[in-house]
C-alpha positions as CSV (number, residue, x, y, z in Angstrom):
1,M,153.0,194.6,113.6
2,Q,152.7,198.0,111.9
3,K,156.4,199.1,110.9
4,L,157.0,202.9,112.4
5,N,158.7,205.0,110.6
6,F,160.6,207.6,112.8
7,I,161.9,210.3,111.5
8,S,162.2,213.0,114.2
9,M,162.8,213.0,117.9
10,M,161.6,215.6,120.5
11,F,162.4,215.7,124.5
12,V,160.1,215.4,127.2
13,Y,162.1,217.7,129.3
14,P,164.4,219.8,126.8
15,T,165.4,222.2,130.0
16,F,167.9,219.8,130.7
17,L,169.9,220.2,127.8
18,W,171.8,223.0,129.2
19,A,173.6,220.2,131.4
20,L,175.1,219.5,128.1
21,L,177.6,222.5,129.2
22,A,179.3,219.9,131.4
23,V,181.0,218.5,128.4
24,T,183.2,221.3,128.6
25,I,184.6,219.7,132.0
26,P,186.7,217.0,130.6
27,I,188.1,219.3,127.9
28,I,189.5,221.6,130.3
29,I,190.9,218.7,132.7
30,H,192.3,217.5,129.0
31,L,194.0,221.0,128.4
32,F,195.4,221.6,131.8
33,N,195.9,217.8,132.8
34,F,197.4,215.7,130.0
35,R,199.5,218.7,128.6
36,R,201.7,218.8,131.8
37,Y,205.2,217.4,131.6
38,K,208.5,216.0,133.9
39,K,211.6,216.6,132.4
40,I,213.9,213.8,133.1
41,Y,217.7,213.7,132.3
42,F,219.6,210.9,130.8
43,T,223.2,210.6,129.9
44,N,222.8,209.3,126.4
45,V,220.0,211.2,124.4
46,R,220.6,209.4,120.9
47,F,218.4,206.8,122.1
48,L,216.0,209.0,123.9
49,K,215.0,210.8,121.2
50,E,213.9,208.0,119.2
51,L,211.6,206.6,122.5
52,Q,210.1,210.1,122.8
53,H,208.8,210.6,119.8
54,E,207.4,207.3,119.6
55,S,205.6,207.9,123.2
56,K,204.1,211.3,122.4
57,S,202.1,209.8,119.1
58,K,200.8,207.1,121.6
59,S,200.1,209.4,124.3
60,R,198.1,211.7,122.2
61,L,195.7,209.0,120.5
62,K,195.4,207.5,123.9
63,E,194.1,211.2,125.6
64,I,191.8,212.0,122.7
65,L,189.8,208.8,123.1
66,V,189.4,209.1,126.9
67,L,188.3,212.6,126.3
68,L,185.8,211.5,123.4
69,A,184.6,208.8,125.9
70,R,184.3,211.1,128.5
71,C,182.3,213.8,126.4
72,L,180.0,211.1,125.1
73,A,179.2,209.3,128.7
74,I,178.4,213.1,129.7
75,A,176.0,214.2,126.7
76,C,174.7,210.3,126.9
77,L,173.7,211.2,130.9
78,V,172.1,214.7,130.0
79,L,169.8,213.2,126.9
80,A,168.9,210.5,129.4
81,F,167.4,212.9,131.5
82,C,166.0,215.0,128.7
83,Q,163.7,211.8,128.2
84,P,163.9,211.9,124.2
85,I,161.3,210.4,121.9
86,A,161.4,208.8,118.8
87,V,158.5,210.3,116.8
88,P,156.7,208.3,114.1
89,K,156.4,209.5,110.5
90,N,153.1,212.2,110.0
91,T,152.7,212.3,113.4
92,S,152.5,215.1,116.0
93,I,152.8,214.4,119.6
94,H,152.2,216.8,121.9
95,L,153.0,216.2,125.8
96,G,150.7,216.2,128.5
97,A,147.3,214.2,129.3
98,N,145.3,212.3,126.6
99,A,141.7,211.7,125.9
100,V,141.2,208.7,124.3
101,S,137.7,207.5,122.3
102,I,137.7,203.5,121.9
103,Y,134.6,202.4,119.8
104,I,134.1,198.5,119.7
105,D,131.6,197.0,117.0
106,N,129.6,194.8,118.7
107,S,126.8,194.2,115.6
108,F,125.6,190.5,114.8
109,S,128.8,190.4,112.2
110,M,131.0,190.2,115.6
111,E,129.8,186.9,116.5
112,N,131.9,185.2,113.7
113,V,135.1,183.2,114.8
114,Q,139.0,183.2,114.3
115,K,141.7,180.8,115.8
116,Q,141.7,182.7,118.8
117,G,137.9,183.0,119.3
118,P,134.9,185.0,118.9
119,L,135.9,188.2,117.0
120,L,133.6,190.6,119.8
121,S,136.0,188.9,122.5
122,I,139.2,189.4,120.5
123,A,138.3,193.3,120.0
124,K,137.6,193.6,124.0
125,L,141.5,192.1,124.2
126,R,142.7,194.6,122.1
127,A,141.0,197.2,123.4
128,R,142.4,196.6,127.0
129,D,145.9,196.6,125.0
130,I,145.3,200.2,123.6
131,V,143.9,201.4,127.4
132,K,147.0,199.6,129.0
133,A,149.4,201.9,126.6
134,Y,148.3,205.2,128.1
135,G,148.9,206.4,131.9
136,N,146.2,206.5,134.9
137,G,145.9,210.3,134.6
138,D,144.5,209.8,130.9
139,K,140.6,209.7,130.6
140,F,138.6,207.5,128.0
141,Q,135.5,207.1,126.1
142,L,133.9,203.9,125.3
143,I,131.2,203.6,122.6
144,T,129.4,200.5,120.8
145,N,126.5,200.6,118.3
146,D,124.4,200.9,121.1
147,F,124.9,204.6,121.5
148,E,123.8,204.6,125.0
149,G,123.5,207.9,127.3
150,K,126.9,205.9,129.5
151,H,128.7,206.4,125.9
152,Q,129.1,210.0,126.7
153,R,131.0,210.2,129.7
154,F,134.6,210.0,130.3
155,Y,136.3,206.8,132.4
156,S,139.0,206.5,134.2
157,K,141.7,203.7,133.2
158,D,140.3,201.4,135.7
159,D,136.7,202.0,135.1
160,I,136.8,201.4,131.3
161,L,138.2,198.4,131.7
162,N,135.5,196.8,133.9
163,S,133.1,198.5,131.1
164,I,134.9,196.6,128.2
165,E,134.0,193.2,130.0
166,E,130.5,194.2,129.8
167,I,129.9,194.8,126.0
168,K,127.5,192.2,124.7
169,I,126.6,191.5,121.2
170,S,123.3,193.8,119.9
171,P,121.2,194.2,116.8
172,A,122.2,197.7,116.5
173,V,124.2,198.9,113.1
174,K,125.8,202.1,112.9
175,Q,128.0,203.3,109.8
176,L,131.5,204.3,110.8
177,S,131.0,208.0,109.4
178,S,128.1,208.5,112.4
179,V,130.8,206.8,115.0
180,V,133.4,208.9,114.2
181,K,131.3,211.8,113.9
182,R,130.0,211.0,117.3
183,Q,133.6,210.5,119.0
184,N,134.4,213.7,117.5
185,E,131.8,215.6,119.0
186,F,132.6,214.1,122.2
187,L,136.6,214.7,122.0
188,Q,136.1,218.2,121.1
189,S,134.2,218.6,124.8
190,S,138.0,217.9,126.3
191,A,140.4,220.3,127.1
192,A,143.2,217.5,127.0
193,P,145.9,218.4,124.5
194,N,145.9,214.7,123.0
195,K,143.0,213.9,121.1
196,K,142.9,209.9,120.1
197,I,140.2,207.7,118.1
198,Y,140.2,203.9,118.1
199,A,137.9,201.9,116.2
200,L,138.0,198.3,116.4
201,S,135.7,196.2,114.0
202,D,135.5,193.6,111.5
203,A,135.4,196.3,108.8
204,Q,132.0,195.3,106.9
205,K,131.9,196.7,103.4
206,S,128.4,197.7,104.2
207,T,128.9,200.0,107.3
208,F,132.5,201.1,106.4
209,D,131.1,204.2,104.3
210,F,134.8,205.9,104.2
211,E,132.9,208.2,101.2
212,L,131.4,210.0,103.9
213,L,134.3,210.1,106.5
214,K,135.9,213.5,106.4
215,N,139.2,214.6,106.4
216,D,139.8,216.2,109.6
217,T,143.2,216.3,110.5
218,S,142.6,217.6,114.3
219,I,142.1,214.2,115.5
220,K,143.4,211.2,114.6
221,V,141.5,208.2,114.0
222,T,143.2,204.6,114.2
223,L,141.6,201.5,112.8
224,V,142.1,197.9,114.1
225,P,140.2,195.3,111.7
226,I,139.6,192.3,113.5
227,S,139.1,189.5,110.6
228,A,137.4,186.1,110.8
229,N,138.9,183.1,109.3
230,Q,136.1,182.9,107.3
231,V,133.1,185.2,106.2
232,N,130.5,182.3,104.9
233,N,127.2,182.7,106.1
234,V,123.5,181.5,104.5
235,Y,120.8,183.7,105.9
236,V,116.8,183.9,105.5
237,D,116.3,187.0,103.3
238,S,112.8,187.5,102.7
239,C,108.9,185.8,102.2
240,W,105.9,186.4,100.6
241,F,102.8,184.3,99.2
242,E,101.3,184.6,96.2
243,T,98.2,185.7,96.4
244,P,97.0,188.5,98.8
245,L,94.1,186.9,100.4
246,Q,94.8,183.9,103.1
247,Q,91.8,181.9,104.2
248,K,91.1,179.2,106.5
249,G,90.9,175.8,104.8
250,F,92.7,177.1,101.5
251,I,95.9,176.0,100.0
252,Q,99.3,178.7,100.5
253,K,101.9,178.7,98.4
254,L,104.8,180.8,100.6
255,H,107.9,181.6,99.1
256,A,111.3,182.4,100.9
257,T,114.7,183.5,99.4
258,I,117.9,181.8,100.9
259,V,121.1,183.8,100.3
260,N,124.8,183.0,100.3
261,T,127.3,185.4,100.8
262,G,129.9,182.9,101.8
263,N,132.6,181.4,98.9
264,A,131.6,177.9,99.7
265,A,128.3,176.1,97.6
266,I,125.3,174.6,100.0
267,N,124.6,171.4,98.1
268,A,122.2,169.9,100.9
269,G,120.6,172.5,102.7
270,S,117.3,172.5,104.2
271,A,114.3,175.2,105.2
272,K,111.8,174.2,107.6
273,L,108.1,176.1,107.9
274,F,106.6,176.9,111.2
275,L,103.4,178.1,111.5
276,N,101.4,178.4,115.1
277,K,104.6,176.3,116.9
278,Q,103.7,173.3,114.1
279,Q,106.4,172.3,111.4
280,L,104.4,172.1,108.7
281,A,106.7,171.8,105.9
282,L,110.2,171.2,104.7
283,A,112.0,172.5,101.7
284,S,115.1,171.5,100.3
285,F,117.8,173.7,98.2
286,S,121.2,174.0,96.7
287,I,122.9,177.7,96.7
288,E,125.9,178.5,95.0
289,P,128.5,180.8,96.4
290,S,127.4,184.4,96.6
291,S,123.7,184.1,95.2
292,K,120.1,183.6,96.0
293,K,118.0,180.7,96.0
294,E,114.0,180.9,96.2
295,V,112.4,178.0,97.8
296,Q,108.3,177.4,98.0
297,F,106.3,176.1,100.6
298,T,102.5,174.7,99.8
299,F,100.2,174.1,103.3
300,E,96.8,174.3,104.0
301,C,95.9,177.1,106.6
302,K,94.2,175.3,109.5
303,Q,93.2,178.2,111.9
304,S,91.1,181.0,111.5
305,G,92.2,184.4,112.1
306,F,96.1,185.4,113.3
307,N,98.9,183.1,112.3
308,F,102.5,183.7,113.5
309,G,105.1,181.6,111.7
310,S,108.8,181.1,110.6
311,V,111.2,179.8,107.8
312,K,113.9,178.6,109.9
313,I,117.3,177.4,108.5
314,E,120.7,176.1,110.7
315,D,124.1,177.9,110.0
316,Y,126.9,178.4,112.2
317,P,128.4,181.0,113.5
318,I,126.2,183.9,112.3
319,T,122.5,182.5,113.7
320,F,120.9,185.7,114.4
321,D,119.4,185.6,110.5
322,D,118.7,182.0,110.3
323,E,115.1,182.6,111.4
324,L,112.3,184.7,109.4
325,F,109.1,185.3,111.4
326,F,106.3,186.4,109.8
327,S,102.6,186.8,110.6
328,F,99.3,187.2,108.5
329,N,95.5,187.2,109.2
330,S,93.2,184.9,107.8
331,R,89.9,186.2,108.4
332,I,89.9,189.3,106.6
333,N,86.4,190.9,105.5
334,I,86.7,192.8,102.2
335,S,84.0,195.6,102.7
336,V,81.6,196.3,99.7
337,A,79.6,199.4,99.1
338,L,76.8,198.4,96.7
339,I,75.3,201.6,94.8
340,N,72.2,199.6,93.2
341,G,70.2,201.8,90.0
342,K,66.1,202.2,90.7
343,D,65.8,199.6,88.2
344,Q,67.6,196.5,90.2
345,P,65.5,194.4,92.5
346,A,66.6,193.6,96.0
347,G,68.1,190.2,96.0
348,N,70.0,191.2,92.5
349,A,73.3,189.1,91.7
350,F,75.3,190.9,93.1
351,E,73.7,191.1,96.8
352,S,73.2,187.3,96.5
353,L,76.6,186.5,96.3
354,F,77.8,189.5,98.8
355,K,75.4,188.1,101.4
356,S,75.9,184.6,101.0
357,D,79.9,184.8,101.8
358,S,81.2,185.6,105.6
359,L,84.1,187.0,103.5
360,F,82.4,190.2,102.6
361,R,80.9,193.0,104.8
362,L,78.0,194.6,102.4
363,A,76.3,198.0,102.3
364,S,74.0,198.0,100.0
365,Y,72.3,201.7,98.7
366,S,70.0,202.7,96.3
367,D,71.1,205.7,93.8
368,Q,68.8,208.1,95.6
369,S,70.4,207.5,99.2
370,V,73.9,206.7,98.9
371,D,75.7,207.1,102.3
372,Y,79.6,208.6,101.1
373,G,81.0,208.1,104.4
374,T,81.0,204.3,104.3
375,F,83.4,205.0,101.4
376,K,86.1,205.6,103.9
377,T,85.9,201.8,105.3
378,S,85.2,200.2,101.7
379,D,87.7,198.1,99.8
380,V,85.3,198.1,96.4
381,V,82.3,200.1,95.3
382,V,80.1,198.5,92.8
383,L,78.1,200.9,90.3
384,N,75.2,198.5,89.3
385,E,73.4,199.7,86.6
386,L,72.8,203.5,87.3
387,Q,71.1,205.5,84.8
388,D,73.1,208.9,85.9
389,L,76.2,209.2,87.8
390,S,76.0,212.6,89.3
391,S,78.6,214.7,89.6
392,G,78.6,214.2,93.3
393,L,78.7,210.8,92.8
394,L,82.1,211.2,90.2
395,S,83.7,213.2,92.9
396,E,83.2,211.1,95.7
397,I,84.3,208.0,93.6
398,I,87.3,209.9,92.6
399,K,88.2,210.0,96.1
400,F,87.7,206.8,97.3
401,V,90.1,205.5,94.3
402,D,92.6,208.3,94.8
403,Q,93.1,206.5,98.5
404,G,93.3,203.2,96.9
405,G,89.9,201.7,96.4
406,T,88.4,199.5,93.7
407,V,85.7,200.6,91.6
408,L,83.3,198.1,89.4
409,L,81.0,200.2,87.2
410,V,78.3,197.7,85.3
411,P,76.0,200.2,83.3
412,S,72.1,200.0,82.7
413,K,70.6,199.6,79.5
414,N,69.0,203.0,79.7
415,S,72.4,204.7,80.8
416,N,72.8,208.1,80.0
417,Q,75.5,208.3,77.8
418,I,76.6,211.7,78.5
419,S,76.8,211.4,82.5
420,Y,78.6,208.0,81.7
421,N,81.2,209.6,79.3
422,Q,82.0,212.2,82.1
423,Y,82.6,209.8,84.7
424,L,85.0,207.2,81.9
425,T,86.8,210.9,80.7
426,A,87.7,211.2,84.8
427,M,88.8,207.7,85.2
428,N,91.0,207.7,81.6
429,L,88.5,204.9,80.8
430,P,87.1,204.1,77.1
431,L,84.2,206.2,76.3
432,I,80.9,205.0,74.9
433,T,79.9,205.2,71.4
434,G,76.5,203.6,71.2
435,M,74.4,200.3,71.7
436,D,75.0,197.2,70.0
437,T,71.4,194.9,70.1
438,A,73.0,191.9,68.5
439,T,73.7,188.5,70.6
440,V,77.5,188.0,70.7
441,K,78.7,185.3,72.6
442,T,82.4,185.4,74.5
443,E,85.2,184.7,72.6
444,K,88.1,184.5,74.8
445,I,89.8,185.2,77.7
446,E,92.3,187.7,77.7
447,G,95.3,187.6,80.2
448,L,94.2,184.5,81.9
449,N,97.3,184.1,83.9
450,K,97.1,187.6,85.2
451,F,93.6,187.9,86.4
452,Y,92.2,184.1,86.2
453,T,95.1,182.7,87.8
454,N,94.2,179.4,89.6
455,V,90.4,179.5,88.7
456,F,90.5,177.1,85.9
457,E,92.2,173.5,86.3
458,K,92.1,173.3,82.4
459,L,90.9,175.2,79.3
460,G,89.6,173.4,76.2
461,E,88.7,174.7,73.3
462,R,85.1,174.3,73.4
463,L,84.7,176.3,77.1
464,N,81.4,177.5,77.4
465,L,81.1,181.0,77.9
466,P,78.4,183.6,78.9
467,L,76.0,185.2,76.0
468,I,75.7,189.0,75.9
469,N,72.6,190.6,74.2
470,K,73.1,193.9,74.4
471,H,76.3,195.9,75.2
472,F,77.7,199.5,74.7
473,K,80.5,199.7,72.0
474,L,83.8,200.8,73.3
475,S,86.2,203.4,71.6
476,T,89.2,201.3,73.0
477,N,91.6,203.1,70.8
478,T,91.9,206.1,72.4
479,R,92.9,204.5,76.2
480,S,96.1,202.5,75.6
481,N,96.7,201.7,79.1
482,F,93.1,199.9,79.4
483,E,93.8,196.5,79.9
484,T,90.9,193.6,78.7
485,I,90.0,190.8,80.7
486,L,87.0,189.3,78.6
487,S,86.4,190.3,75.0
488,L,83.2,189.4,72.6
489,Q,83.4,187.3,69.3
490,N,82.7,190.7,67.3
491,G,85.8,192.0,68.8
492,D,84.5,194.3,71.2
493,V,85.4,194.5,74.8
494,L,83.3,193.1,77.4
495,L,85.1,193.5,80.6
496,G,88.3,195.5,81.2
497,F,89.9,197.8,83.8
498,N,92.4,200.5,84.4
499,R,95.0,201.8,87.0
500,F,93.9,204.8,88.0
501,R,95.9,207.0,90.3
502,N,96.1,204.5,93.5
503,G,93.4,202.7,92.5
504,L,91.7,200.0,90.2
505,V,88.5,200.8,88.0
506,Y,86.8,198.0,86.5
507,L,84.5,198.5,83.5
508,S,81.9,196.3,81.8
509,S,80.2,197.2,78.3
510,A,77.3,194.8,79.3
511,P,74.4,194.9,82.1
512,F,74.6,191.9,84.3
513,S,71.0,191.8,84.5
514,Q,68.8,189.2,82.2
515,E,68.1,191.7,79.7
516,G,72.1,192.1,79.2
517,G,72.7,188.3,78.9
518,N,73.3,185.2,80.9
519,I,76.3,186.7,82.9
520,S,75.0,187.0,86.0
521,K,74.1,183.5,86.0
522,H,76.9,182.1,84.2
523,A,79.6,180.3,86.4
524,L,82.2,182.6,85.4
525,F,80.4,185.3,87.2
526,V,81.3,184.3,91.0
527,P,85.1,184.2,90.0
528,T,85.2,187.2,88.3
529,I,83.6,189.2,90.8
530,Y,85.6,187.4,93.5
531,R,88.8,188.4,91.5
532,V,87.8,192.2,91.4
533,C,87.6,192.1,95.4
534,F,90.6,189.8,96.1
535,N,92.5,192.2,93.5
536,S,91.1,195.5,96.0
537,L,93.0,193.9,99.0
538,K,96.8,195.5,99.4
539,A,99.5,192.6,99.8
540,T,100.1,193.2,103.4
541,Q,103.6,193.4,105.0
542,L,104.6,189.9,106.5
543,S,107.2,191.6,108.6
544,Y,109.3,194.4,109.9
545,E,112.4,195.1,111.3
546,V,113.4,195.9,115.0
547,N,115.0,199.1,115.8
548,S,113.6,201.3,112.6
549,N,110.7,203.2,112.4
550,A,107.7,201.0,110.9
551,V,104.7,202.4,109.9
552,L,101.2,200.7,110.2
553,T,98.5,201.5,108.3
554,L,94.8,201.3,110.0
555,K,91.5,202.4,108.9
556,N,89.9,205.5,111.0
557,E,86.7,204.0,111.5
558,A,84.1,206.4,112.8
559,G,83.1,205.7,116.5
560,N,86.1,203.9,117.7
561,N,88.5,206.5,118.5
562,D,87.9,206.6,122.3
563,Q,91.3,204.8,122.7
564,P,94.4,204.9,121.1
565,P,96.1,201.7,119.5
566,H,99.3,199.9,121.2
567,I,101.6,197.1,120.1
568,K,101.5,194.7,122.3
569,E,103.8,191.6,122.2
570,I,101.9,188.0,122.5
571,N,103.8,187.1,125.6
572,N,102.9,190.2,127.1
573,K,106.4,191.5,127.8
574,A,106.2,194.5,125.9
575,D,103.7,196.8,125.4
576,I,104.0,200.0,123.3
577,I,102.1,203.3,122.3
578,P,103.2,204.2,118.4
579,E,103.2,207.6,117.7
580,I,99.5,208.2,115.7
581,H,99.1,210.4,112.2
582,T,96.0,210.7,110.7
583,V,95.9,210.9,106.8
584,N,92.7,211.0,105.0
585,N,90.6,207.9,106.1
586,S,93.8,206.0,107.1
587,M,95.6,206.3,110.6
588,L,99.4,205.8,110.4
589,L,101.4,204.4,113.5
590,Y,105.0,205.0,114.0
591,T,107.2,202.7,115.8
592,R,109.8,205.0,116.4
593,S,112.5,202.1,116.8
594,Q,110.6,201.2,120.4
595,V,110.4,197.6,119.0
596,S,113.7,196.0,119.8
597,V,113.4,192.7,120.2
598,P,112.0,190.3,117.3
599,G,109.2,187.9,117.3
600,F,105.3,188.4,117.5
601,Y,103.0,191.4,118.1
602,E,99.5,192.7,118.0
603,V,98.0,196.1,117.2
604,I,95.4,196.2,119.6
605,K,92.7,199.1,120.0
606,N,89.9,199.2,122.7
607,K,91.0,195.4,124.1
608,T,90.2,194.3,120.3
609,P,93.1,192.9,118.1
610,L,93.1,194.6,115.1
611,F,95.9,192.4,113.2
612,P,99.2,191.0,113.7
613,L,102.5,191.6,113.5
614,A,106.2,190.0,112.8
615,F,109.2,191.5,114.0
616,N,112.7,190.6,112.6
617,Y,116.4,191.3,112.7
618,A,117.8,193.3,110.2
619,R,119.6,191.7,107.5
620,K,122.2,194.2,106.4
621,E,124.8,192.3,109.4
622,S,123.7,189.4,107.1
623,N,126.7,190.3,104.3
624,L,129.8,189.3,105.8
625,S,132.2,190.5,103.2
626,C,135.0,192.6,104.9
627,Y,137.5,195.2,104.1
628,S,141.1,193.6,104.6
629,T,144.5,195.2,105.5
630,D,145.5,196.2,102.5
631,E,142.3,197.3,100.9
632,I,141.9,199.8,103.4
633,L,145.3,201.4,103.2
634,K,144.7,201.5,99.3
635,V,141.3,203.5,100.1
636,I,143.0,206.0,102.6
637,E,145.8,206.3,100.4
638,S,143.0,206.9,97.3
639,K,141.2,209.3,99.3
640,G,144.1,211.3,100.6
641,F,143.0,210.7,104.4
642,R,145.4,212.6,106.7
643,N,144.2,211.6,109.5
644,L,143.4,208.0,109.2
645,S,145.8,205.4,109.9
646,V,145.6,201.4,110.3
647,L,147.1,199.3,112.9
648,D,147.5,195.8,111.5
649,N,146.2,193.4,114.3
650,T,148.6,190.4,114.2
651,G,147.2,188.7,117.1
652,E,149.8,190.0,119.8
653,D,149.8,192.1,122.5
654,I,149.6,195.7,120.7
655,S,149.9,197.8,124.0
656,K,153.7,198.7,123.1
657,Q,152.9,199.6,119.5
658,I,149.8,201.7,120.8
659,M,152.2,203.4,123.2
660,E,155.1,204.2,120.3
661,E,152.0,205.6,117.9
662,A,150.4,207.6,120.4
663,Q,153.8,208.6,123.0
664,G,156.5,207.9,120.7
665,K,159.3,205.8,121.3
666,K,161.2,206.3,124.4
667,L,164.7,206.3,124.2
668,W,166.1,207.5,127.7
669,K,167.1,203.7,128.5
670,L,169.1,203.5,125.5
671,F,171.1,206.4,126.1
672,I,171.8,205.3,130.0
673,L,173.3,202.1,128.3
674,L,175.0,204.7,125.8
675,A,176.6,206.5,128.9
676,L,177.8,203.6,131.0
677,S,179.0,202.3,127.6
678,F,181.0,205.5,127.6
679,V,182.0,205.0,131.3
680,L,183.2,201.4,130.3
681,I,185.2,202.4,127.4
682,E,187.3,205.3,129.1
683,I,188.0,202.7,132.4
684,L,189.1,200.2,129.5
685,L,191.3,202.8,127.7
686,L,193.2,204.2,131.0
687,R,193.7,200.3,132.5
688,F,194.7,198.8,128.7
689,L,196.5,201.6,126.5
690,K,199.8,201.7,127.5
């Protein structure tokens, strides 16, 4: 138990101190009673003088002791009626009614255990001890991490004891500073002279933000740390795919991060991958204390469309973070706007490629009849051998790239270099310096691990690469951020790209028609164009956190705005209409903490599912690192908190300690005992001291 240093004493009823005047009564009796003498005559006074001297000394000692006992008995009796209180050090106690606010941390970390049971159960027990320490006329506030409306009211002593029993574990997490601020603001509305705050928690370092606490001495805050036996916890932190595109029938690689926040190593852990309610893979791992480990799952995506999965481990007693839900769509269309030059025939290489694959959604135009409205819903724009690039087209392309789009520019053999260089300058691309009509072979593939990942099983020295008949020379030295993908044997660039604003801009130095070479008929053509389109896809977020303001992005397609989109749980338990904002060509959906249950959801518009969603509990509570009592005391001392104290929880009934700290140590019983003791001393003196 925490030791209280008492340095002063106060009285509940100080007016009774006037009764100390009663001490004069035995003094008066002493003056007028013990000084009365009787004269006794003896025949021989020689022996009487010696006896008289000795009896007179003993009589005076007895009189003083009896007088002192009587005075002390009366004084102790009077002080007992004044009800003295010993006041703890650095504590000011005001007599009268009390307004008490009790915070019980009911976050997931309170699922941890100690020898007496779960931490939440112990916190509820200690909260009842606090309530017992106060009177029936006092008022109480009960608050948890949920910050519900019922927390903004006062309870009677009996009502709060019932409410404490109803507290359950919650996914909500609150910082200590925000909790204390809420308690302070509520107690300020009370007219009670005594205001007190208690905070019962495991004192996680992630939530005890002492640096944001205000050093306000008007209301004292008492921390009651409840520590667990162990702080070990292993959890699934995150997961992601190697590539942004997942398709049915393709082998996928999913990575997951396992975190060990405890002090013990895990030597034989296992993580399971579930997809659409079936276990597909198992990964074993070993992880050192206070470290993380990446595991990989390889599986075949067998379902087209929405897929719902999870990565699961087994860990006790903290279980809320043992499973991580995720979702993805394996049926994705890449929208391509193809703008052909006037010399390009119908059914050219680009049209043949995009129309033959259901992955692409193609909109094809000639350079004289472009519908710029399709740029709003397109992922990729291909400028296929246009002779001139008009200022209007350049303006629309810049807007498209600024919103995250991807552009592939393939020049024509008759390209207007002036208009092209205006475009290249605007996009921070290398400028055209002239035409080279020599036949040159492609020399090597640059950045193989980045652009052509998993395209080639094996690269040999005799790899057959495209032959180029005509190409434009580019001044690459003026654009340092331009990256080369394919180069020619003479050192010129064949294909490269630049990250411009929010998008990607690819540039070919050679036409893809037959006059430019055999690139459109070469085996490298298809994977190259595929990579350009795949790289236009933004990696979708596999999961979100519950009770957060998750922001979802939809393409704002024209003609589909009659009904607002909403978020629906796949088991139809929840149907949420999010807040909607339209920005440029996108529609932003704000959940505003409306999703509170982890699991799988869908975004639906006009009764059509648009994409899947997965929500998980936040992993903030997963790190069980907590402050010890000594560490909290050091922080309080270092920061000079005058209103903050710590009540050491030793597993005993703390109601007496709470009462002494809040109301002082009542001493009236002690003074009653002292008064009786002095009466007894007086009796003994009169009886035995002759």
